[in-house]
VMD Tcl script that draws the C-alpha trace (Angstrom):
set ca {
  {-0.02 0.29 0.09}
  {3.01 2.28 0.92}
  {4.49 1.40 -2.68}
  {1.50 1.96 -4.49}
  {1.14 5.51 -2.74}
  {5.00 6.20 -3.21}
  {4.20 5.29 -7.04}
  {1.21 7.12 -7.13}
  {2.77 10.47 -5.72}
  {5.53 10.06 -8.13}
  {3.62 9.97 -11.14}
  {1.26 12.70 -9.98}
  {4.51 14.57 -9.73}
  {5.92 13.90 -12.78}
  {2.21 14.78 -14.39}
  {2.48 18.10 -12.64}
  {6.07 19.04 -14.04}
  {5.40 18.17 -17.62}
  {2.15 20.05 -17.33}
  {4.15 22.90 -15.92}
  {6.89 22.77 -18.63}
  {3.79 22.58 -21.77}
  {2.32 25.52 -20.03}
  {5.86 27.31 -19.85}
  {6.46 26.47 -23.30}
  {3.16 27.51 -24.64}
  {3.55 30.61 -22.49}
  {6.96 31.19 -24.96}
  {5.11 30.61 -28.08}
  {2.91 32.96 -27.35}
  {5.69 35.34 -26.50}
  {7.27 34.56 -29.40}
  {4.54 35.42 -31.38}
  {3.62 38.47 -29.63}
  {7.07 39.58 -30.18}
  {6.83 38.97 -33.72}
  {3.39 40.62 -34.13}
  {4.42 44.03 -32.29}
  {7.96 44.02 -34.67}
  {5.79 43.93 -38.01}
  {3.61 46.33 -36.57}
  {6.58 48.32 -35.84}
  {8.37 47.78 -38.88}
  {5.32 48.82 -40.97}
  {5.10 51.99 -38.77}
  {8.31 53.16 -39.48}
  {7.80 52.54 -43.27}
  {4.08 54.12 -43.28}
  {6.24 57.37 -41.58}
  {8.61 57.47 -44.46}
  {6.19 57.01 -47.15}
  {3.85 59.21 -45.69}
  {6.47 62.00 -45.07}
  {7.64 61.50 -48.65}
  {4.02 62.17 -50.10}
  {3.48 64.71 -48.17}
  {6.05 66.53 -49.22}
  {5.75 65.74 -52.60}
  {2.47 65.13 -53.91}
  {1.86 69.16 -54.56}
  {4.87 68.21 -57.39}
  {1.84 66.52 -59.17}
  {-0.18 69.86 -59.30}
  {0.39 72.01 -62.32}
  {-0.38 75.92 -62.34}
  {-0.76 77.33 -65.24}
  {-1.15 80.67 -65.80}
  {-2.84 82.47 -69.49}
  {-1.61 85.91 -70.72}
  {-2.64 87.73 -73.66}
  {0.95 89.29 -74.74}
  {0.48 92.25 -77.60}
  {3.45 92.44 -79.65}
  {4.89 95.26 -79.81}
  {6.62 96.08 -83.22}
  {8.78 98.69 -81.73}
  {10.62 96.35 -79.61}
  {10.99 93.21 -81.89}
  {13.26 93.73 -84.45}
  {11.80 91.31 -87.51}
  {15.21 90.57 -89.07}
  {16.37 89.26 -85.66}
  {13.57 88.22 -83.59}
  {15.75 86.92 -80.41}
  {17.17 90.13 -79.56}
  {13.48 91.39 -77.78}
  {12.72 91.08 -74.18}
  {9.91 88.81 -74.23}
  {9.71 88.26 -70.71}
  {9.34 91.59 -70.42}
  {6.36 92.25 -73.13}
  {5.01 89.58 -70.75}
  {4.98 91.41 -67.27}
  {3.34 94.58 -69.02}
  {0.61 92.29 -70.35}
  {0.31 91.32 -67.03}
  {0.42 94.29 -65.39}
  {-2.40 95.69 -68.10}
  {-4.64 92.92 -66.98}
  {-4.47 93.65 -63.69}
  {-5.22 97.08 -63.92}
  {-1.27 98.30 -63.25}
  {1.10 99.84 -65.31}
  {5.03 100.16 -65.06}
  {6.58 102.46 -63.03}
  {9.67 104.65 -64.43}
  {11.98 102.48 -63.31}
  {10.46 99.06 -64.31}
  {10.66 97.96 -60.58}
  {6.91 96.36 -61.12}
  {7.52 94.73 -64.24}
  {10.40 93.18 -62.53}
  {8.72 91.80 -59.63}
  {5.78 90.32 -62.48}
  {8.98 88.39 -63.75}
  {9.68 87.24 -60.56}
  {6.03 85.21 -60.77}
  {6.00 84.54 -63.82}
  {7.96 81.43 -65.42}
  {10.48 82.46 -68.66}
  {8.97 79.60 -70.40}
  {6.19 81.87 -71.76}
  {8.79 84.35 -73.13}
  {10.28 81.36 -74.78}
  {7.47 80.54 -76.17}
  {6.75 83.72 -77.99}
  {10.33 83.73 -79.25}
  {9.77 80.74 -81.12}
  {6.24 81.48 -82.58}
  {7.57 84.71 -83.84}
  {10.34 82.71 -85.02}
  {8.21 80.65 -86.72}
  {5.57 83.07 -88.02}
  {6.79 86.70 -87.82}
  {3.89 88.00 -89.05}
  {2.76 87.58 -85.63}
  {4.67 90.82 -84.75}
  {2.19 93.58 -84.16}
  {-0.61 91.47 -82.93}
  {-1.99 89.60 -79.68}
  {-0.72 85.95 -78.47}
  {-2.15 84.08 -76.33}
  {0.18 81.86 -74.59}
  {0.12 79.67 -71.40}
  {2.75 78.30 -69.45}
  {3.73 77.68 -65.73}
  {4.32 80.32 -63.30}
  {7.19 80.50 -61.04}
  {7.81 78.00 -58.45}
  {7.41 80.39 -55.60}
  {3.75 81.48 -57.06}
  {2.81 78.07 -57.55}
  {3.85 77.94 -54.15}
  {1.43 80.06 -52.96}
  {-1.59 78.15 -54.70}
  {-0.46 75.23 -52.89}
  {-0.75 76.31 -49.47}
  {2.96 76.55 -48.77}
  {3.01 80.47 -48.52}
  {0.31 82.25 -46.84}
  {-0.29 85.64 -46.49}
  {-0.38 85.65 -42.52}
  {3.42 85.17 -42.70}
  {5.10 88.73 -42.34}
  {6.17 90.24 -45.80}
  {9.49 90.28 -44.69}
  {10.46 86.37 -44.20}
  {8.19 85.49 -47.58}
  {9.77 85.63 -51.10}
  {6.04 87.21 -52.61}
  {5.44 90.53 -51.16}
  {2.00 91.61 -51.06}
  {1.95 93.36 -53.97}
  {2.84 90.29 -55.88}
  {0.19 88.25 -54.02}
  {-2.62 91.06 -55.14}
  {-1.55 90.03 -58.70}
  {-1.81 86.52 -58.67}
  {-5.03 86.66 -56.63}
  {-6.36 89.03 -59.84}
  {-5.08 87.03 -62.05}
  {-6.70 83.95 -60.36}
  {-10.21 85.91 -60.35}
  {-10.00 86.31 -63.83}
  {-9.81 82.75 -64.82}
  {-6.18 83.42 -66.07}
  {-4.58 80.76 -63.39}
  {-5.38 76.73 -63.85}
  {-4.60 73.91 -62.01}
  {-4.33 70.48 -63.27}
  {-2.20 67.51 -63.00}
  {1.43 67.86 -63.82}
  {2.66 66.43 -66.87}
  {5.40 68.40 -67.65}
  {6.94 66.61 -64.77}
  {7.43 63.52 -66.60}
  {7.81 64.98 -70.09}
  {10.25 67.38 -69.15}
  {14.00 66.84 -67.97}
  {15.95 68.83 -65.38}
  {16.01 72.53 -65.89}
  {17.43 75.54 -63.45}
  {13.89 76.83 -63.13}
  {12.31 74.03 -60.53}
  {8.99 74.92 -62.11}
  {10.25 73.70 -65.72}
  {12.23 70.62 -64.06}
  {10.99 67.11 -64.65}
  {12.46 63.60 -64.48}
  {12.01 62.60 -68.19}
  {16.33 62.74 -68.65}
  {16.37 60.79 -65.31}
  {13.86 57.97 -66.33}
  {15.78 57.47 -69.72}
  {19.06 57.45 -67.85}
  {17.91 54.80 -65.80}
  {16.00 52.89 -68.24}
  {19.28 52.83 -70.28}
  {21.72 51.97 -67.62}
  {19.73 49.36 -66.62}
  {19.39 47.77 -69.74}
  {23.56 47.54 -69.73}
  {23.43 46.03 -66.29}
  {21.34 43.23 -67.32}
  {22.27 42.47 -70.39}
  {26.03 41.90 -68.81}
  {25.11 40.43 -65.39}
  {22.04 38.37 -65.94}
  {23.46 36.27 -68.63}
  {27.33 35.91 -67.07}
  {25.55 35.35 -63.62}
  {23.48 32.30 -64.76}
  {26.66 30.81 -66.35}
  {28.81 31.71 -63.67}
  {26.18 30.13 -61.12}
  {25.67 26.97 -63.81}
  {29.23 25.95 -64.03}
  {29.96 26.17 -60.29}
  {26.30 24.53 -59.39}
  {26.64 21.83 -61.86}
  {29.77 21.40 -63.75}
  {32.70 22.59 -61.40}
  {34.71 19.95 -59.14}
  {34.14 20.30 -55.52}
  {37.87 21.29 -54.77}
  {40.06 24.52 -52.86}
  {39.52 26.37 -56.11}
  {36.03 26.64 -56.29}
  {35.69 27.09 -52.49}
  {37.41 30.03 -52.27}
  {35.73 31.22 -55.62}
  {32.10 30.90 -53.65}
  {33.79 32.57 -50.73}
  {34.69 35.51 -52.68}
  {31.46 35.80 -54.29}
  {29.85 35.71 -51.05}
  {32.48 38.73 -50.08}
  {31.70 40.63 -53.08}
  {28.07 40.73 -52.40}
  {28.58 42.66 -49.28}
  {31.29 44.99 -50.38}
  {30.08 48.64 -49.77}
  {28.73 49.97 -53.36}
  {30.70 52.98 -53.19}
  {33.80 50.70 -53.76}
  {32.37 49.61 -56.81}
  {32.26 52.93 -58.02}
  {36.12 53.62 -57.10}
  {36.43 50.59 -59.39}
  {34.61 51.74 -62.26}
  {36.72 54.91 -61.84}
  {39.75 53.23 -61.80}
  {39.22 50.54 -64.83}
  {36.55 51.68 -66.96}
  {36.80 55.86 -66.86}
  {40.76 56.27 -66.43}
  {41.74 52.45 -67.96}
  {39.37 51.72 -70.84}
  {38.51 55.48 -71.42}
  {34.72 54.81 -71.46}
  {32.83 58.77 -71.09}
  {32.61 59.62 -67.72}
  {28.77 60.37 -66.64}
  {27.44 57.65 -69.53}
  {24.83 54.89 -69.50}
  {27.46 52.63 -70.56}
  {30.02 52.97 -67.51}
  {27.23 53.12 -65.17}
  {25.72 50.18 -66.67}
  {29.16 48.48 -66.38}
  {29.81 49.66 -62.60}
  {26.26 48.35 -61.72}
  {26.81 44.92 -63.24}
  {29.75 44.38 -61.37}
  {27.65 45.34 -58.22}
  {24.90 42.80 -59.46}
  {27.01 40.38 -60.37}
  {27.32 38.25 -56.81}
  {23.86 38.50 -56.12}
  {22.57 37.21 -59.64}
  {24.93 34.29 -59.04}
  {24.00 33.53 -55.70}
  {20.56 33.49 -56.56}
  {20.52 31.42 -59.16}
  {22.57 28.90 -57.47}
  {19.80 28.72 -54.86}
  {17.34 28.20 -57.39}
  {19.40 25.23 -58.81}
  {19.79 23.46 -55.74}
  {15.93 23.76 -55.15}
  {15.64 21.31 -58.50}
  {14.99 17.92 -57.44}
  {18.23 15.61 -57.88}
  {15.27 13.04 -59.05}
  {14.85 15.46 -62.14}
  {18.86 14.97 -63.11}
  {18.82 11.44 -62.66}
  {15.41 10.84 -64.65}
  {17.25 13.06 -67.11}
  {20.94 10.97 -67.14}
  {18.71 7.53 -67.04}
  {16.99 8.20 -70.35}
  {20.42 9.03 -72.42}
  {20.93 12.74 -71.77}
  {24.14 14.30 -71.56}
  {25.51 15.93 -68.37}
  {25.11 19.20 -70.53}
  {21.39 18.57 -71.99}
  {20.03 17.71 -68.09}
  {21.19 21.11 -67.21}
  {20.07 23.30 -69.83}
  {17.38 21.11 -70.80}
  {15.41 20.24 -67.68}
  {17.59 21.50 -64.77}
  {17.73 25.13 -65.59}
  {14.38 25.57 -66.97}
  {12.82 24.08 -63.92}
  {14.92 27.02 -61.78}
  {14.41 29.86 -64.43}
  {11.37 31.42 -61.82}
  {13.93 31.44 -59.15}
  {16.98 32.96 -61.53}
  {14.38 35.71 -62.82}
  {13.05 36.90 -59.41}
  {17.05 36.84 -58.23}
  {17.62 38.67 -61.51}
  {14.68 41.17 -61.21}
  {15.76 41.96 -57.12}
  {19.42 42.55 -58.33}
  {18.07 45.34 -60.91}
  {15.83 47.02 -58.06}
  {18.65 46.93 -55.99}
  {20.94 48.78 -58.90}
  {17.87 51.34 -59.53}
  {18.12 52.83 -56.59}
  {22.16 53.07 -55.97}
  {24.15 56.55 -55.87}
  {27.22 56.35 -54.14}
  {28.36 54.37 -57.07}
  {27.48 56.76 -59.57}
  {28.79 59.63 -57.63}
  {31.92 58.25 -58.31}
  {31.80 58.28 -61.99}
  {30.63 61.57 -62.18}
  {26.98 61.26 -62.75}
  {26.31 64.13 -60.74}
  {26.86 66.85 -63.47}
  {23.78 68.55 -64.61}
  {22.04 67.27 -67.90}
  {18.77 69.39 -69.24}
  {18.34 66.99 -71.96}
  {17.37 63.24 -72.55}
  {20.65 61.42 -73.40}
  {21.80 61.23 -76.73}
  {23.17 57.72 -77.07}
  {24.60 55.06 -74.52}
  {27.82 57.02 -74.29}
  {26.31 60.59 -73.86}
  {25.94 62.49 -70.42}
  {23.20 61.27 -68.44}
  {21.54 61.08 -65.10}
  {19.75 58.66 -63.21}
  {16.76 59.04 -60.71}
  {18.75 58.48 -57.33}
  {21.17 61.38 -58.31}
  {18.69 63.04 -59.41}
  {17.24 63.47 -56.24}
  {20.42 64.13 -54.63}
  {21.11 67.06 -56.99}
  {17.50 68.07 -56.39}
  {17.60 67.89 -52.28}
  {21.13 69.94 -52.19}
  {19.31 72.57 -54.38}
  {19.14 76.26 -52.68}
  {15.60 76.61 -54.08}
  {12.30 75.37 -51.60}
  {10.78 74.45 -54.76}
  {13.15 71.91 -55.65}
  {12.97 70.21 -52.64}
  {9.22 69.94 -53.52}
  {10.61 68.20 -56.48}
  {13.23 66.18 -54.67}
  {9.87 63.98 -52.84}
  {8.47 64.14 -56.25}
  {11.19 61.41 -57.54}
  {11.60 60.03 -54.78}
  {8.18 58.92 -55.43}
  {8.56 58.08 -59.08}
  {11.30 56.04 -57.94}
  {9.47 54.20 -55.25}
  {7.40 53.36 -57.75}
  {9.56 52.14 -60.03}
  {11.02 49.46 -57.71}
  {7.97 49.09 -56.14}
  {6.90 47.54 -59.73}
  {9.90 45.47 -60.40}
  {9.14 43.97 -57.12}
  {5.90 42.71 -57.84}
  {7.24 42.14 -60.97}
  {9.62 39.42 -58.93}
  {6.73 37.95 -57.22}
  {4.23 37.60 -60.14}
  {7.32 35.40 -61.83}
  {7.68 33.63 -58.88}
  {4.06 33.29 -58.19}
  {3.37 32.24 -62.08}
  {6.16 29.56 -62.72}
  {6.86 28.30 -59.46}
  {6.59 24.35 -59.32}
  {6.06 23.09 -55.66}
  {8.41 19.71 -55.32}
}
mol new
graphics top color blue
foreach p $ca { graphics top sphere $p radius 0.5 }
foreach p [lrange $ca 0 end-1] q [lrange $ca 1 end] { graphics top cylinder $p $q radius 0.2 }
display resetview
């Protein structure tokens, strides 16, 4: 009876300890899940704050404020033999003063203040029209163009009348002119398509991202043409054909190390080898693509090797069993089945390359490029560098353009990442 009681007590104690351990294990799992949810919430909160801050600062970039002015082309001011000698900005200013019921003073101060709120794009439009048709001299011509950046900021709410006049760029008289033009229906607001159809400019209201987008596309094309084929072939050889020895082990270690090398080192390498050594034109999509191809190559190799490893050995054994050669097995069976992972890695490496700035600064892509690149060896800029240039500009309106360019860059990167996800989901095989 005593032994039975002791055995029962021991069993009860063991059961109690087991239940306590299970309870502690379940509590630990619940805490882990809670920590995971908290980590996700914190990460999403930081992401929301970052994107939200950029969106709040940059959404006004996509609002275009246009003004329509009727300008009388005074014959005494324009030489038909050489129309480019005329001051068309002054003609625009005088027409604006007339439309608001004022006249210029003896020293031209009023017209000068008007020119501070009217973009010189209006004057360039008049010049082009007169050059194309000199018979317009002596007639009234209607032109539509953007307001100066500070005037546009007033209509976007970034400049307020409540601010002391000494603390803002536009004085009360200029704000009155803008209000009169708006009341007369001369000021229109709409989507800023010109932000996507124009390239960089010294005037914020005329600056756009077209040149940077084209430069980025040309650079990524070169990067893809070099990094993807070379990376896939190198990974295929290392994974499927290379003997396992000290040399291949050393190559694998160095490839993994190259993937962690700071990007600015690749910029220094490109400067030394491609520009100083091979004479590739500085600040061109060609040299940018070469540098980013070097940077993307380790990532493509690592992703491709992982995709090849994921293919079951039975695929290789079955192909070899029916008489296929090693090369036929790899290129007809293994590599096509690994292609979703290969494409995903390639797209993600290109998305990473798209956002790089440091190596491109080292090869001179920080220069001012007012137009679209005229070729792979011509001067160009890219979206990350365009963001860097605008953020360092002194004018306030360029900071608005900076946030707008960041939103465009983020949109491109989101599209590329979505493409990688879709490719993987569409062609993924489950073994």
